[in-house]
MARLUMLO-334922 format. One record per residue (C-alpha): residue number from 1; x, y, z. Coordinates in steps of 0.2 Angstrom, whole numbers, plus 2048, in hexadecimal, padded with zeros to 3 digits. Each point is the difference from the previous one (the first is absolute). Layout:
<sites>
+-----+-----+-----+-----+
:   i :   x :   y :   z :
+-----+-----+-----+-----+
: NUM :   X :   Y :   Z :
...
+-----+-----+-----+-----+
</sites>
This chain:
<sites>
+-----+-----+-----+-----+
:   i :   x :   y :   z :
+-----+-----+-----+-----+
:   1 : 44D : 2A9 : 18E :
:   2 : 7F3 : 808 : 803 :
:   3 : 7F8 : 7F4 : 80C :
:   4 : 80F : 804 : 80A :
:   5 : 7FE : 811 : 7FE :
:   6 : 7EF : 800 : 807 :
:   7 : 805 : 7F4 : 80D :
:   8 : 80C : 80D : 809 :
:   9 : 7F4 : 80E : 800 :
:  10 : 7F4 : 7F7 : 806 :
:  11 : 80A : 7FC : 80F :
:  12 : 806 : 810 : 801 :
:  13 : 7F2 : 809 : 806 :
:  14 : 7F8 : 7F2 : 80A :
:  15 : 813 : 805 : 80C :
:  16 : 7FA : 812 : 801 :
:  17 : 7EF : 7FE : 801 :
:  18 : 7F8 : 7FE : 813 :
:  19 : 7F4 : 801 : 809 :
:  20 : 801 : 80C : 812 :
:  21 : 7F6 : 808 : 80B :
:  22 : 7F7 : 7FC : 811 :
:  23 : 7EE : 7FC : 803 :
:  24 : 7F2 : 7FF : 80F :
:  25 : 7F1 : 7FA : 808 :
:  26 : 7F6 : 805 : 80F :
:  27 : 7F2 : 7F3 : 809 :
:  28 : 7F6 : 801 : 80D :
:  29 : 7ED : 7FB : 805 :
:  30 : 7F5 : 80A : 805 :
:  31 : 800 : 806 : 813 :
:  32 : 814 : 7F4 : 802 :
:  33 : 80C : 809 : 80A :
:  34 : 80F : 7FB : 7F1 :
:  35 : 804 : 805 : 7EF :
:  36 : 809 : 7F4 : 7F8 :
:  37 : 80D : 804 : 7F2 :
:  38 : 809 : 7F7 : 7F4 :
:  39 : 80C : 805 : 7F2 :
:  40 : 80D : 7FA : 7F4 :
:  41 : 810 : 80B : 7F9 :
:  42 : 80D : 800 : 7F3 :
:  43 : 80D : 80C : 80B :
:  44 : 80F : 7F5 : 80B :
:  45 : 800 : 80E : 810 :
:  46 : 7FD : 7F8 : 80F :
:  47 : 7F4 : 805 : 808 :
:  48 : 7EB : 807 : 7F9 :
:  49 : 7FB : 80E : 80C :
:  50 : 7F1 : 802 : 805 :
:  51 : 7F7 : 812 : 808 :
:  52 : 7ED : 802 : 806 :
:  53 : 7FB : 813 : 801 :
:  54 : 7F1 : 805 : 808 :
:  55 : 7EF : 806 : 7F3 :
:  56 : 806 : 811 : 805 :
:  57 : 811 : 800 : 7FB :
:  58 : 80B : 804 : 80E :
:  59 : 803 : 7F0 : 80A :
:  60 : 808 : 7F1 : 7FE :
:  61 : 7F9 : 7F2 : 807 :
:  62 : 806 : 7F1 : 7FE :
:  63 : 812 : 7FC : 7F7 :
:  64 : 807 : 7EE : 7F9 :
:  65 : 80C : 7F9 : 7F5 :
:  66 : 803 : 7EE : 7FB :
:  67 : 80D : 7F7 : 7F3 :
:  68 : 7F7 : 7FA : 7EF :
:  69 : 807 : 7EC : 7FD :
:  70 : 80A : 7FA : 7F3 :
:  71 : 7F3 : 803 : 7F4 :
:  72 : 7FC : 813 : 805 :
:  73 : 7EF : 7FA : 808 :
:  74 : 7FC : 80A : 814 :
:  75 : 7F4 : 802 : 809 :
:  76 : 7F8 : 807 : 812 :
:  77 : 7F1 : 804 : 80D :
:  78 : 7FC : 813 : 807 :
:  79 : 7F4 : 7FB : 80F :
:  80 : 7F6 : 812 : 800 :
:  81 : 7FA : 7FE : 810 :
:  82 : 808 : 80E : 806 :
:  83 : 7FB : 80D : 7F1 :
:  84 : 7F4 : 809 : 808 :
:  85 : 7FD : 80D : 7F1 :
:  86 : 7F1 : 7FC : 7F6 :
:  87 : 804 : 7FF : 7EC :
:  88 : 80B : 7FB : 7F2 :
:  89 : 813 : 7FE : 807 :
:  90 : 80F : 7FE : 7F3 :
:  91 : 80B : 7F3 : 801 :
:  92 : 811 : 803 : 7F5 :
:  93 : 80A : 7F0 : 7FF :
:  94 : 812 : 806 : 7F8 :
:  95 : 80D : 7F6 : 7F9 :
:  96 : 80D : 80D : 7FB :
:  97 : 803 : 813 : 7FB :
:  98 : 7F7 : 7FC : 7EF :
:  99 : 7ED : 805 : 7FD :
: 100 : 800 : 7EE : 7F7 :
: 101 : 802 : 7F9 : 812 :
: 102 : 7F4 : 809 : 808 :
: 103 : 7EB : 7FA : 800 :
: 104 : 7F4 : 80A : 80D :
: 105 : 7F1 : 7F9 : 803 :
: 106 : 7F0 : 809 : 80A :
: 107 : 7F6 : 7F2 : 80C :
: 108 : 7F2 : 807 : 80A :
: 109 : 7FE : 7FE : 814 :
: 110 : 7F2 : 803 : 80B :
: 111 : 7FE : 7FE : 812 :
: 112 : 811 : 7F5 : 800 :
: 113 : 7F9 : 7F6 : 7F3 :
: 114 : 802 : 7FF : 7EF :
: 115 : 7F5 : 7FF : 7F3 :
: 116 : 7FE : 7F4 : 7F2 :
: 117 : 810 : 7FF : 7F6 :
: 118 : 808 : 7F9 : 7F0 :
: 119 : 809 : 80E : 7F7 :
: 120 : 811 : 801 : 7F4 :
: 121 : 80D : 808 : 7F5 :
: 122 : 80F : 7FF : 7F8 :
: 123 : 80F : 807 : 7F9 :
: 124 : 808 : 7F3 : 7F6 :
: 125 : 804 : 804 : 7EF :
: 126 : 805 : 7F0 : 7F3 :
: 127 : 80B : 7FE : 7F1 :
: 128 : 809 : 812 : 804 :
: 129 : 812 : 803 : 7F8 :
: 130 : 80E : 805 : 80C :
: 131 : 7FE : 810 : 7FA :
: 132 : 7F0 : 801 : 804 :
: 133 : 801 : 7FC : 812 :
: 134 : 80E : 80B : 802 :
: 135 : 7F2 : 80D : 7FA :
: 136 : 7F5 : 7F9 : 80C :
: 137 : 80D : 801 : 80E :
: 138 : 809 : 80F : 7FF :
: 139 : 7F0 : 80C : 7F9 :
: 140 : 7FE : 810 : 80E :
: 141 : 7F6 : 80F : 800 :
: 142 : 80A : 80D : 7FB :
: 143 : 7F6 : 80B : 80B :
: 144 : 802 : 7F7 : 811 :
: 145 : 80E : 802 : 808 :
: 146 : 800 : 7F7 : 80E :
: 147 : 804 : 7FA : 812 :
: 148 : 80F : 800 : 80B :
: 149 : 807 : 7FC : 811 :
: 150 : 80E : 800 : 80D :
: 151 : 802 : 7F7 : 811 :
: 152 : 80B : 80B : 80E :
: 153 : 802 : 7F9 : 811 :
: 154 : 80E : 803 : 80F :
: 155 : 80C : 7F0 : 804 :
: 156 : 7F9 : 7F5 : 80E :
: 157 : 7EB : 807 : 7FB :
: 158 : 7F4 : 7F5 : 800 :
: 159 : 7F7 : 80B : 7F3 :
: 160 : 801 : 803 : 7EE :
: 161 : 7F9 : 811 : 7FC :
: 162 : 7FB : 801 : 7EF :
: 163 : 7FE : 80F : 7F4 :
: 164 : 7FD : 803 : 7ED :
: 165 : 7F8 : 808 : 7F2 :
: 166 : 7F3 : 7FB : 7F3 :
: 167 : 7F7 : 80B : 7F2 :
: 168 : 7EE : 7F6 : 804 :
: 169 : 7FC : 80D : 80E :
: 170 : 7ED : 7F7 : 7FF :
: 171 : 804 : 7EE : 805 :
: 172 : 809 : 7F9 : 811 :
: 173 : 80F : 7F8 : 7FE :
: 174 : 801 : 7ED : 805 :
: 175 : 80F : 7F8 : 80B :
: 176 : 805 : 7EF : 802 :
: 177 : 80E : 7F8 : 807 :
: 178 : 808 : 7F1 : 7FD :
: 179 : 80E : 7F7 : 80A :
: 180 : 80F : 7F7 : 7F8 :
: 181 : 7F7 : 7EF : 7FE :
: 182 : 7F2 : 808 : 7F6 :
: 183 : 7F2 : 800 : 80E :
: 184 : 7F5 : 80E : 802 :
: 185 : 802 : 80A : 811 :
: 186 : 7FB : 811 : 7FE :
: 187 : 7F1 : 80B : 7F8 :
: 188 : 7FB : 812 : 7FF :
: 189 : 7F6 : 80C : 7F7 :
: 190 : 800 : 815 : 802 :
: 191 : 7FC : 80D : 7F4 :
: 192 : 80B : 80E : 7F6 :
: 193 : 7FF : 812 : 805 :
: 194 : 7FC : 80C : 7F5 :
: 195 : 813 : 801 : 7F6 :
: 196 : 802 : 7EB : 802 :
: 197 : 807 : 800 : 80B :
: 198 : 7FD : 7F1 : 80E :
: 199 : 80A : 7F9 : 80F :
: 200 : 7FE : 7F1 : 80D :
: 201 : 809 : 7F5 : 80D :
: 202 : 7FF : 7EE : 801 :
: 203 : 807 : 7F8 : 810 :
: 204 : 80A : 7F3 : 800 :
: 205 : 800 : 7EF : 80E :
: 206 : 7F7 : 7F3 : 807 :
: 207 : 7FF : 7EF : 7F7 :
: 208 : 7FE : 804 : 7F0 :
: 209 : 810 : 80B : 7FF :
: 210 : 80A : 7F3 : 808 :
: 211 : 80A : 7FE : 7F1 :
: 212 : 811 : 805 : 7FC :
: 213 : 802 : 809 : 7EE :
: 214 : 7F8 : 80D : 7F2 :
: 215 : 7EF : 806 : 803 :
: 216 : 7F8 : 806 : 7F0 :
: 217 : 7F3 : 80D : 804 :
: 218 : 7F7 : 803 : 7EF :
: 219 : 7F2 : 810 : 7FD :
: 220 : 7F4 : 800 : 7F1 :
: 221 : 7EF : 808 : 7FD :
: 222 : 7F5 : 7F7 : 7F5 :
: 223 : 803 : 7F0 : 7F5 :
: 224 : 80D : 7FB : 7F2 :
: 225 : 808 : 810 : 7FC :
: 226 : 814 : 800 : 805 :
: 227 : 801 : 811 : 800 :
: 228 : 7F6 : 800 : 810 :
: 229 : 809 : 7F4 : 808 :
: 230 : 80F : 800 : 80B :
: 231 : 80B : 7F6 : 80C :
: 232 : 80F : 802 : 80B :
: 233 : 80A : 7F4 : 80A :
: 234 : 801 : 804 : 814 :
: 235 : 80E : 7F2 : 809 :
: 236 : 7F8 : 7FA : 811 :
: 237 : 809 : 7F5 : 80E :
: 238 : 7FB : 7FD : 810 :
: 239 : 7F1 : 807 : 7FE :
: 240 : 808 : 813 : 7FD :
: 241 : 806 : 808 : 7EF :
: 242 : 810 : 800 : 803 :
: 243 : 809 : 7F6 : 80D :
: 244 : 802 : 80A : 811 :
: 245 : 813 : 7F9 : 7FF :
: 246 : 806 : 7F8 : 7EE :
: 247 : 810 : 7F8 : 7FF :
: 248 : 80C : 80E : 7FE :
: 249 : 7F6 : 809 : 811 :
: 250 : 805 : 7F1 : 80A :
: 251 : 810 : 800 : 7FB :
: 252 : 801 : 812 : 805 :
: 253 : 7F8 : 7FD : 811 :
: 254 : 80B : 7F1 : 803 :
: 255 : 80E : 80A : 7FD :
: 256 : 7FB : 80E : 80D :
: 257 : 7FC : 7F3 : 80C :
: 258 : 811 : 7F9 : 7FE :
: 259 : 808 : 812 : 802 :
: 260 : 7F7 : 803 : 80E :
: 261 : 803 : 7F2 : 809 :
: 262 : 816 : 801 : 7FC :
: 263 : 7FD : 813 : 808 :
: 264 : 7F6 : 7FD : 80C :
: 265 : 80F : 7F1 : 806 :
: 266 : 80C : 809 : 7FE :
: 267 : 7F8 : 812 : 80B :
: 268 : 801 : 7F0 : 80E :
: 269 : 80F : 7FB : 7FE :
: 270 : 80A : 812 : 7FE :
: 271 : 7F7 : 801 : 815 :
: 272 : 807 : 7EF : 806 :
: 273 : 80D : 807 : 80C :
: 274 : 80F : 7FB : 7FF :
: 275 : 80F : 7FC : 80E :
+-----+-----+-----+-----+
</sites>
């Protein structure tokens, strides 16, 4: 009986003891124009997103997104030949909105070439209970209020106006837009004013916007804190925010045309002389 109880207790502990998090490694040869990234994650979010920011912290120089395989492994490369500013670039990999799935690595680039690089970081926590992981996922800095955005667009417009507000007035807001199939179609970066207000226009249309459906606009400051990530969906059809003639509008137009034709025909009949 004692042996049976011990076995059950052990099994229950194993059921609730899990590993969670993400690891990331960056490697590059001295004088190369390519940085390689490899990593692994336990999240089931579809894409790992990469954002590379210049040494002055003002410009997004490259973005990418990759899909982990069935084991959670992923990899990508950045070509740095067009990264003109010399210094340490920050490359952040994010897999969802939790701090547990966001890692930033620094890579030195000079004259469009890398220094010899081998750096890694990991946020993996092992043998955590469900309660422990809940604390990791939901922990929020009480001093942080957050960021919010709103999308506005006129019917048939090829421009989406994004307005927002943040309590971090000294950090740029990075925008990304993903298509209904998950492809990254647009990136932008702006600075909020002293009151925390910001606004930008996103132009739609072209090959990257050819798919009809809901496009997701995401605004983010920093990495990991879900309070400073917000997104909105905007429906696009035929490269416009709203079709110029939707189904109902087309029906109204058809009825109007038929009415005009009928009235015109009646008018012509009324002027035919009678004998």
